[in-house]
C-alpha positions in Angstrom: 106.9 90.3 84.6 107.3 86.8 86.0 105.8 85.9 89.4 107.2 88.0 92.3 108.1 84.9 94.2 107.7 81.1 94.2 108.3 78.7 97.1 108.2 75.0 97.2 108.3 73.1 100.5 110.4 75.9 102.1 111.5 75.1 105.6 113.5 77.2 108.1 114.5 75.8 111.5 116.4 77.4 114.3 117.5 74.4 116.3 114.3 72.7 117.6 112.1 75.6 116.5 110.5 75.4 113.1 109.9 79.0 111.8 108.7 78.0 108.3 107.0 74.6 107.9 107.0 73.6 104.3 105.8 76.8 102.6 104.5 76.3 99.1 103.4 79.6 97.5 103.2 81.5 94.3 102.7 85.3 94.2 101.9 87.2 91.0 102.7 90.9 90.4 100.6 93.5 92.2 100.2 94.7 95.8 100.0 91.7 98.1 99.5 91.6 101.8 101.4 89.1 104.0 99.1 88.7 107.0 99.6 86.8 110.3 99.9 87.3 114.0 103.3 87.9 115.6 105.3 84.7 115.4 103.5 83.5 112.2 106.8 83.5 110.2 106.3 86.5 108.0 109.6 88.2 108.8 111.4 84.9 108.6 110.0 84.2 105.1 111.1 87.7 103.9 114.6 87.1 105.4 114.9 83.8 103.6 113.7 85.1 100.3 116.2 88.0 100.5 119.1 85.7 101.3 119.6 87.2 104.8 119.3 83.7 106.3 119.6 80.4 104.5 116.7 78.0 104.1 117.0 74.7 105.9 115.4 72.9 103.0 113.1 73.5 100.0 113.5 75.9 97.2 112.4 79.4 96.2 112.7 82.0 93.5 112.3 85.8 93.6 111.6 87.3 90.2 112.7 84.0 88.7 116.1 84.0 90.4 117.1 81.2 92.9 117.5 82.4 96.5 120.4 80.0 96.8 122.4 80.7 93.7 121.4 84.2 92.5 121.1 86.3 95.6 123.0 89.3 94.1 120.7 89.4 91.1 117.7 89.4 93.4 119.0 92.2 95.5 119.6 94.4 92.5 115.9 94.3 91.6 114.2 94.5 94.9 113.9 97.2 97.6 113.5 96.3 101.3 111.9 98.3 104.1 112.8 96.5 107.3 110.6 96.6 110.4 113.4 97.8 112.7 115.5 101.0 112.3 118.7 100.6 110.3 119.9 104.1 110.3 123.6 105.1 110.3 124.5 107.6 113.0 125.9 110.9 111.7 124.4 110.6 108.2 121.8 113.1 107.0 118.6 111.8 105.3 120.2 112.6 101.9 123.5 111.0 102.9 121.8 107.9 104.0 119.7 107.4 100.9 122.8 108.3 98.7 124.8 105.6 100.6 122.0 103.1 99.8 122.2 104.0 96.2 126.0 103.5 96.1 125.5 100.1 97.8 123.1 99.2 94.9 125.9 99.9 92.4 124.9 103.5 91.3 127.5 106.1 90.5 128.0 109.0 93.0 126.2 111.5 90.8 123.3 109.2 89.9 122.8 108.1 93.6 122.8 111.7 94.8 120.3 112.9 92.1 118.0 109.9 92.8 118.3 110.4 96.6 116.9 114.0 96.2 114.1 112.7 94.0 112.9 110.0 96.3 113.2 112.2 99.4 110.9 114.7 97.7 108.5 111.8 96.8 108.2 110.6 100.4 107.8 114.2 101.8 111.3 114.6 103.4 112.6 117.2 101.0 112.9 119.9 103.6 114.5 117.6 106.2 117.0 116.0 103.8 120.1 117.6 105.4 119.0 117.0 109.0 120.8 114.1 110.9 118.6 111.0 110.4 118.7 110.1 114.1 116.8 113.4 114.8 113.8 112.3 112.6 110.5 111.3 114.2 109.3 107.7 114.0 107.1 108.5 111.0 109.9 110.3 109.2 112.3 107.4 109.8 109.7 105.0 108.3 109.5 107.2 105.2 113.3 107.5 105.1 113.5 103.7 105.0 111.0 103.7 102.1 113.2 106.3 100.3 116.3 104.1 100.6 114.4 101.1 99.3 113.3 103.1 96.2 116.6 104.8 95.4 117.7 102.2 92.8 114.3 102.0 91.1 113.5 98.4 92.0 110.9 96.2 90.4 109.5 94.9 93.7 109.4 96.2 97.2 109.3 94.1 100.4 107.9 96.0 103.3 108.0 94.6 106.8 105.4 96.3 109.1 105.8 99.7 107.2 103.3 101.5 109.5 104.8 100.2 112.7 104.9 102.8 115.5 103.3 105.6 113.4 100.6 108.0 114.5 97.4 108.1 112.6 98.5 111.0 110.3 101.8 109.2 109.6 100.0 106.0 108.8 97.7 107.7 106.4 100.7 109.3 104.6 102.6 106.0 104.4 99.5 104.2 103.0 99.0 106.9 100.4 102.6 106.5 99.3 102.2 102.7 99.0 99.0 103.1 97.0 100.8 105.5 94.6 103.7 103.1 94.1 101.2 100.3 93.3 99.4 102.5 90.8 102.8 103.3 89.2 103.3 99.6 88.5 105.7 98.6 91.3 104.8 95.3 92.9 104.8 95.2 96.7 104.8 92.5 99.3 103.6 94.1 102.5 104.0 92.1 105.8 101.7 93.3 108.5 99.5 92.3 111.4 97.3 95.4 110.8 94.3 94.2 108.8 92.8 97.7 108.0 96.1 98.8 106.4 96.3 95.7 104.3 92.6 95.9 103.3 93.1 99.5 102.2 96.1 99.1 99.9 96.2 95.4 98.8 94.4 93.5 96.1 95.5 90.0 97.3 96.6 88.5 100.6 98.6 85.6 101.9 97.6 84.5 105.4 100.2 82.8 107.6 100.1 81.1 111.0 102.7 79.1 112.9 105.0 79.0 109.9 102.4 77.8 107.4 100.4 79.3 104.6 96.7 79.1 105.7 95.0 80.9 102.8 95.7 82.9 99.7 93.6 84.8 97.2 92.0 88.1 96.2 90.5 89.9 99.2 87.1 89.9 97.6 87.3 86.2 97.1 88.2 85.6 100.7 85.3 87.8 101.9 82.5 85.3 101.4 78.8 86.3 101.3 77.0 85.3 104.5 74.0 83.0 103.8 71.5 84.8 106.2 72.9 88.4 106.7 71.7 91.1 104.3 72.3 94.8 104.0 69.1 96.7 103.2 69.0 100.2 101.7 65.5 101.7 102.3 63.5 104.9 102.4 60.8 105.8 104.8 60.5 105.1 108.6 63.3 103.0 110.1 61.2 102.4 113.2 58.3 101.0 111.2 60.6 98.8 109.2 62.2 97.4 112.4 58.8 96.6 113.9 57.7 94.9 110.7 60.9 92.9 110.5 60.6 91.8 114.2 57.1 90.4 113.5 58.7 88.1 110.9 61.6 87.0 113.2 64.1 88.9 111.2 66.7 90.2 113.6 68.3 93.7 113.1 72.0 93.5 113.6 72.9 97.2 113.0 71.4 100.3 111.6 72.6 103.6 110.1 70.8 106.3 108.2 68.6 104.6 105.5 70.7 101.3 105.9 70.0 98.3 108.0 71.8 95.0 108.4 69.4 92.1 109.2 69.7 88.4 109.9 67.1 86.1 108.4 65.8 83.0 110.2 66.9 80.8 107.2 68.9 81.4 103.9 65.8 80.9 101.7 63.6 83.6 103.5 64.7 86.8 101.7 61.1 87.5 100.7 60.4 88.3 104.4 62.4 91.5 104.0 60.3 92.6 101.0 57.1 91.8 102.8 58.2 93.8 105.9 59.2 96.8 103.8 55.9 96.7 101.9 53.9 96.6 105.2 56.1 99.4 106.8 55.8 101.7 103.7 59.6 101.7 103.4 60.6 101.1 99.8 63.7 98.9 99.3 66.4 100.6 97.2 69.0 97.9 97.6 69.3 94.4 99.0 72.8 92.8 99.2 74.2 89.8 100.9 76.6 90.9 103.6 80.1 89.7 102.9 82.5 88.7 105.7 85.3 91.2 106.5 88.9 90.5 106.0 89.2 90.1 109.7 86.6 87.4 109.8 88.4 85.6 106.9 91.7 85.9 108.8 90.3 84.6 112.0 88.6 81.7 110.2 92.0 80.7 108.7 93.7 80.9 112.1 91.0 79.0 113.9 91.0 76.4 111.2 94.6 75.7 111.8 94.1 75.5 115.6 91.3 73.0 115.2 93.3 70.6 113.0 
């Protein structure tokens, strides 16, 4: 498959407000998180890519198709889960998904058969004939996922897919997303919930104030800290802490048989081994602590603010 999307100097203005400020971006197939605070431009970017609103300037492609000249071809091959509810009053869950299939060009019989299949997949099989407006918030989110899947798209765009869901509903939605990724469907997931993105995505795009601030694999963005180490040990934790304190090695956190320490300088790792030897606490593992996705996200946002 070609790249999911490609943007070059993409700009979207609403009067005097610049929502997208020269976005240049290339996204390869896979499960990709689109991260940013509210107002970062994530939803605007998706709307422009799907042809819902026109770009002010610049160019972009989705699955190799121009967003200006080939919008219908794009829409045939993508599924979209919007942030806000888009249900049609009076339609059952099955009726709503069937209608989405018909809009995608499927025959009546194919759309109905596929509607039942995707409703079973998202766990709404028993509620398929209930009016959709009676669904709970979590069920409505899964119904939106079902309608996005009905025509078997190559790529899914999901805008805040766990918005308003309780913990159980969030876990179910994230499990469904993980399964879709493993099945070979590419997903672009717009969210401000970093734990959700970190759980299901391999790569992220970080946005702020209408600009792309950072892109890359999550593990690449989570850089190792020069003086923080995670230590797996055996023996007495109290004796190890005392021995570390004598060497000016600060203990940041501690769990059972695991301690995170901060060294006085990057080149002083031997202090940990000396402290463990003195405390009679054999070291089983010594790893540089890597920054979290949240720390990488905040560094990108603060870097933009400090420019």
